[in-house]
Structure formats: structure tokens, C-alpha cells
VMD Tcl script that draws the C-alpha trace (Angstrom):
set ca {
  {-56.20 -5.76 71.82}
  {-57.50 -9.06 70.47}
  {-55.61 -8.60 67.21}
  {-52.32 -8.04 69.08}
  {-52.83 -11.26 71.05}
  {-53.62 -13.16 67.87}
  {-50.51 -11.71 66.20}
  {-48.36 -12.80 69.18}
  {-49.70 -16.34 68.89}
  {-48.98 -16.34 65.17}
  {-45.41 -15.07 65.60}
  {-44.60 -17.50 68.40}
  {-45.63 -20.57 66.42}
  {-42.63 -22.76 65.73}
  {-42.81 -22.75 61.94}
  {-42.85 -18.93 61.75}
  {-39.75 -18.70 63.93}
  {-38.05 -21.45 61.92}
  {-38.84 -19.59 58.72}
  {-37.43 -16.35 60.11}
  {-34.20 -18.08 61.15}
  {-33.99 -19.70 57.71}
  {-34.38 -16.38 55.93}
  {-31.69 -14.74 58.06}
  {-29.25 -17.61 57.57}
  {-30.09 -17.70 53.84}
  {-29.34 -13.99 53.47}
  {-26.00 -14.40 55.26}
  {-25.17 -17.46 53.13}
  {-26.05 -15.47 50.00}
  {-23.60 -12.73 50.98}
  {-20.86 -15.31 51.55}
  {-21.50 -16.90 48.16}
  {-21.56 -13.50 46.43}
  {-18.21 -12.63 47.99}
  {-16.85 -16.05 47.01}
  {-17.94 -15.56 43.39}
  {-16.79 -11.93 43.07}
  {-13.59 -12.07 45.13}
  {-12.28 -15.64 44.87}
  {-13.79 -17.58 41.95}
  {-14.09 -15.07 39.09}
  {-10.66 -13.35 39.34}
  {-8.68 -16.57 38.58}
  {-11.13 -17.46 35.80}
  {-10.68 -13.96 34.38}
  {-6.90 -14.32 34.64}
  {-6.95 -17.61 32.72}
  {-9.18 -16.04 30.05}
  {-6.73 -13.20 29.44}
  {-7.02 -10.83 32.39}
  {-10.77 -10.30 32.02}
  {-12.54 -8.51 34.89}
  {-16.05 -9.94 34.66}
  {-17.54 -7.32 36.97}
  {-16.39 -4.60 34.54}
  {-17.80 -6.14 31.33}
  {-20.51 -3.92 29.88}
  {-22.06 -2.78 26.64}
  {-22.30 0.99 26.27}
  {-25.62 1.90 24.63}
  {-24.73 5.54 24.08}
  {-22.29 7.26 21.74}
  {-20.37 8.74 24.70}
  {-17.22 6.68 25.37}
  {-16.57 5.21 28.83}
  {-13.56 3.12 29.84}
  {-15.09 1.37 32.86}
  {-18.52 0.42 34.09}
  {-18.13 2.74 37.09}
  {-17.26 5.63 34.78}
  {-20.30 4.90 32.59}
  {-22.62 4.72 35.59}
  {-21.19 7.93 37.08}
  {-21.86 9.68 33.77}
  {-25.39 8.27 33.75}
  {-24.88 6.41 30.49}
  {-27.24 3.59 29.54}
  {-25.32 0.31 29.75}
  {-25.94 -3.43 29.74}
  {-23.74 -4.75 32.56}
  {-23.49 -8.35 31.34}
  {-20.40 -9.03 33.48}
  {-22.39 -8.36 36.66}
  {-25.11 -10.59 35.25}
  {-22.59 -13.42 34.68}
  {-21.43 -13.06 38.29}
  {-25.05 -13.22 39.48}
  {-25.69 -16.37 37.41}
  {-22.63 -18.11 38.89}
  {-23.74 -16.91 42.33}
  {-27.21 -18.40 41.78}
  {-25.84 -21.72 40.51}
  {-23.65 -22.11 43.59}
  {-26.54 -21.33 45.96}
  {-28.88 -23.67 44.05}
  {-26.30 -26.47 44.16}
  {-25.74 -25.95 47.91}
  {-29.51 -26.10 48.54}
  {-29.74 -29.23 46.38}
  {-27.01 -30.91 48.44}
  {-28.65 -29.87 51.71}
  {-32.09 -31.16 50.71}
  {-30.58 -34.38 49.38}
  {-28.89 -35.02 52.75}
  {-31.98 -34.11 54.76}
  {-34.11 -36.47 52.65}
  {-31.55 -39.23 53.16}
  {-31.54 -38.75 56.93}
  {-35.29 -38.42 57.37}
  {-37.13 -41.68 58.02}
  {-39.26 -42.84 55.14}
  {-43.00 -42.96 55.78}
  {-44.35 -46.38 55.03}
  {-47.13 -46.27 52.50}
  {-50.34 -47.76 53.78}
  {-51.48 -50.68 51.68}
  {-54.43 -49.87 49.47}
  {-57.79 -51.21 50.66}
  {-59.21 -53.78 48.27}
  {-62.79 -54.83 47.79}
  {-63.12 -58.39 49.18}
  {-65.37 -59.34 46.25}
  {-63.86 -57.86 43.07}
  {-60.35 -57.08 44.47}
  {-60.40 -53.52 43.07}
  {-58.86 -50.63 45.03}
  {-61.37 -48.63 47.06}
  {-61.31 -45.60 49.36}
  {-60.60 -46.26 53.03}
  {-63.94 -44.80 54.13}
  {-66.06 -46.45 51.40}
  {-69.15 -48.40 52.47}
  {-69.89 -49.68 48.96}
  {-67.50 -50.73 46.20}
  {-67.65 -48.32 43.23}
  {-66.68 -51.15 40.87}
  {-68.98 -54.04 41.78}
  {-71.40 -52.11 44.08}
  {-71.08 -54.68 46.86}
  {-71.72 -53.51 50.40}
  {-68.42 -53.49 52.26}
  {-67.77 -54.65 55.79}
  {-66.73 -51.89 58.21}
  {-63.00 -51.11 58.10}
  {-61.15 -52.35 61.20}
  {-59.08 -49.66 62.91}
}
mol new
graphics top color blue
foreach p $ca { graphics top sphere $p radius 0.5 }
foreach p [lrange $ca 0 end-1] q [lrange $ca 1 end] { graphics top cylinder $p $q radius 0.2 }
display resetview
């Protein structure tokens, strides 16, 4: 029973729920980008490049001929589906760029934390740790740090 209670506390923590929502939204966003790449972006690029269907580009590794990737896969032929790989690379680049833009905006909107000024030894003026009681440079005893 104790483990179930501990698990409930873990699941109900805010960051776990936020992470779960992020994963779900990320998966949905990935599907949208994949559809965008396969159904909207690559067909016009293929048309401009001479009616190339990127999703059907493959290298047949067997001596048995196959006209399409689907035909090769149905026959169980070993193939290198480099067209699908190209689509996946474009898909990844779009997702990575979208994440970059999102993080850039979030960083711009988040308030900057002011860096605390470094504590200096009053005798030798060297930087020292905040909780130091003696300077590591000149070995002087330090006055207590004021809060």
C-alpha cells in the first residue's frame, strides 16, 4: 500500500504532469510535421525535380526486379529506402527548427536572473567562496558575511 501512495505522490507532482502533456503534444506535433513533409512539402519539390516521388526512392539489394518500394517490400526483398530517409531528415529538421524557435521565444520572455556579485577578500581583493571564513589566497581571516 505504501508504494501505491508514493507512486500517486510522484505522478501528481507538477513537473511529471507537465512532462506528460509535453510528450503528448510533441507526438501530435510530430504527426502534423510528418504529414506536412510527406503530403505538402515533398510533392512540389519532387515535381520541380522531374516528377520524383521521394517516398518511393529505394535501392534494391537483390537481383529480383521491383518497380516500386511497396512491391519490393511485399516481395520481401532487401532494400535501402533512402527516399523515406530523406523525408525523415526533412521532418526532423522542421521539428528541430520549431523547437529552436520556441525555446528562443521562451528565453526572451523569461526574466533574466541577476548574477550575484562575487565576494571579494577585503585584504587581497581576490574572489572567494560565499561561505569562506579564511581567504585561500592570502589566508586572512574573513569577517562574517552579512545576509
